[in-house]
N, C-alpha and C positions, 0 to 999 in steps of 0.2 A: 623513344616511345612513339608508336604509330597509332593514331586515332582516326577512325573512319566514321562518318555520319551518313545516314541514308533514310530518307522518307520512303518506306517500302510500300505504302498504299495497301496495307493489309499484310501482316507478317505470316499468316497462315497461307495466303495466296503465294507469297514470296517463297515459302518453303516448298511449294510444288514446282517452282521454277529454278531450283538448284541453290537455294540460299546457303545450305550447309556446305556445299562444295565451294561457294564463293568465300565463305568465312575461312575455310581451310586454306584456300589459295592466297587470301590476303594476309593471313597470319598476323593480324593486328593485335595490339595490346588491349585496346578498348574499341568497342563498336557501339555506336549509339543509333537507335532506330526511332523514327517518328511515324505517326499515323499507323500504329500497330493494329488497331481495330480489333483488339482481343483482350480478354481478361488476363490477370497476372498468371493464373494457372495455365491458360492456353499458351501464353508466351513461353513459360517454362517448359511446357510439353514440346513445343516446336523446336526449342534450342537444346533440348536434352541430348547429351552426348557430344556437344560441340566443343567441350573443354573450357567453358567459361563459367564464371559466377554470373548469375542472371538476376537483374533487378528490373521491375516493371512498375509503371504507374498508369492505371487504366481509367477510362472515363466511366462515370456512373451509367451513362447511356451505352447499351451494348452495341458493339460493332462500330464505334465512333472514336476518332482521335486516338490518344494513347501514346506513351513513350516507353522505351526500354533502354537499358544500358548494360552491356556485358563486358567483363574484364577478365583477363587471365589471372591476375593477382587480385585477391580480395581487397577492396578499398578499406581504408581506416574507418570510414563511416559513410552512410548513404542517407540522404534526405529526399523525400518526394514532396512536390508541391511548393508553391510560393509562400504558403502560410497565411493566405487570405482566402476566405470562403468564396468570394466572387470569382476567383481564378482556379480553384482547386477541384472542381467537379468534373473536369474534362481531361484529367491525366496528362498535363502538358509539360511537366518539368521534373527532372531528376538531377540531383547534385551529388557527386561522389568525391570523397576526399582521398587523395593519394599522398605519399610522403612529401612530394615537392610542389604539388599544385592540385587544384580542384578541376574536375571535368564536369561540366553541366550540359545537359541536352534538353532542348525545348522544341515543342511543336507550337509555334506561335499562332494565336487565333487569326483566322481569315476574316476579313472585314465584310464578307458576303458580296454577292454580285450587285446588290442595290446599295452597298456601302452602309447598311443600317447598323453594322456592328463597329463602326468607326469609334464611337465613344468607349466601348468595351476594349477595343484595341489600344486606344490611347492610354487607358488606365493600365493595361498590361505593360505596355512599353515603358511607362514611367516606373511602375512598381518593380519590374524585373531589372531594370537598369540600377535602381537604388539597391535592390537585393544583391546583385552581382558586385556592386561597389563595396558593399559590406563584407562579402566574402573576400574580395581583393585586398582588404585591409589585413587579413590573416595570412593569406598566401596567394600567389597568382592563380589565374583561372583560365581555362579553355572552355568557351561557351559555344556549343555547336548545335546545329539542327536546321530545320526548315523554319527560317525566320520570316517567311512570307512577305518579303519586301525586296524589290529591286532598288538598290540604294541610289544608283546614278543612271544617267541615260545609257551608258555603255552596258548596263546590266540587263537590258531587254531589247528585243528586236524592233519594236515599234513604239518608242517612247512618246512621240507627240500624240498619237491617236489614243494612247492609254492613260495619259496623265490626268489625274483627278476624275477618271471615269471607270477605272478598273481596279479592283482590290489588289493590293500589292504595289501599286505605283500612284498613290495619292500623296499630297504634300504632308498630310497628317502622319502617314507611315514613314515617309522619308525623314520627317522631323523626329520621329521616335528613334530611328536608327542614329541620327545625328546626336540625340541626347545620350544614347548608350555610349557612343564613341567619345563623347565629351567627358565621360567619367574615367577616362584613362585606358580605353580599350582600342584595339586595332583590328580592322578587317584584314586578316592575315593573307588571304589569297590575293586580294587587290593590292596589298602592299608589295607583294612579290611579283605581281603581274599587272603593273599600273595601266597598260594600254591594251591588254589582251581582251578579246571578246570571246567569252565562253559561257555556256548556259548549263543549268542543272535541272531545269524543268521545261517540259513541252506539253502543250495541250494534247489530249488523246484524239482530238478531232482534226480532220483535214490533213493528216500526214505531217503534222508540224515538226515532229522529230526528224523525219527524213529530209525535210527542207531546212532544218535547224532554225526554225522560228520559235525562239524560246526566251526564258527568263533565268537569271541567276538568283535563286531564292534560298540557297543552302550555303551555310557559312561556318567557318571557324573564327570566331572573334576571340582575341586573346588579350590578356593584360599587356600593356606597353612593354613592361620589363621582361616579358617572355619572348618578344620578337627576336632578340639576338640568338635565342636557342632554337628558333624555327628553322629547320634545314630544308623542308620541302612542303609545298602545298599543291594540291592538284584537284581537278574536277574529273572524275572517272567516267567520261562520256561513252567509253566502250562497254560499260556495264549496263545490262538491261534487266528487266523484271519489274519495273515500276514506271510511272510517269516522271519520276525524278531519277537522277543518277547519284551515286555516292560522291562524297567529297572527302578529301584526305588531308591530314596534317601529320608531319613527323617533327619531333623535337628531341634535342639532346637530353639525356638523363631520364 
């Protein structure tokens, strides 16, 4: 099973840059999108004819946030949202159940440049970890998306100058990721590439991508018992169309 996750920074914009051709070339079983910036109807319209079942969770605010999950085979069930009103107005989570495991995709809240949303982010990190642990009691889970955290120094270009100053690399956010992993989950790409430096997001300013001044913000976090079935993880840095690049995981079964 091949699962690709991508923060498209606007799915309608991505469609004008060859998104449907990319989907055909990838031939993935499941593709998860973050920051769709579109209504459910607009997401369905963009992906019409791609050969996938389409599920979307959109923000109440138009043109903001949003997630989508598409799959070749219809899931057994699909649930949108965390189930808590403080988290569910921004279209940030979809969980799809398949025969052998769940696939969840999230666009994790950014803490804002002034770090004013850190309390909101801490609540999200705690609540989502607890929710995923509940799902994991039923069957293993693949949790993917833009998790908006560089977990370790190796996951961003300039750790010292960004630590506790820039959203995505504060101790509160690192602690949130630690809490998630403590629940019996694994950062699958880092597990397979313990020393490799590779990024999935670059600022659109100052030619950061050309200079490879970036952050690894996009993940496939999996249940520990799924890791033996993970055959490949990758960060698809050759793919353009957004300030993020897609990330990939392949599993047996």
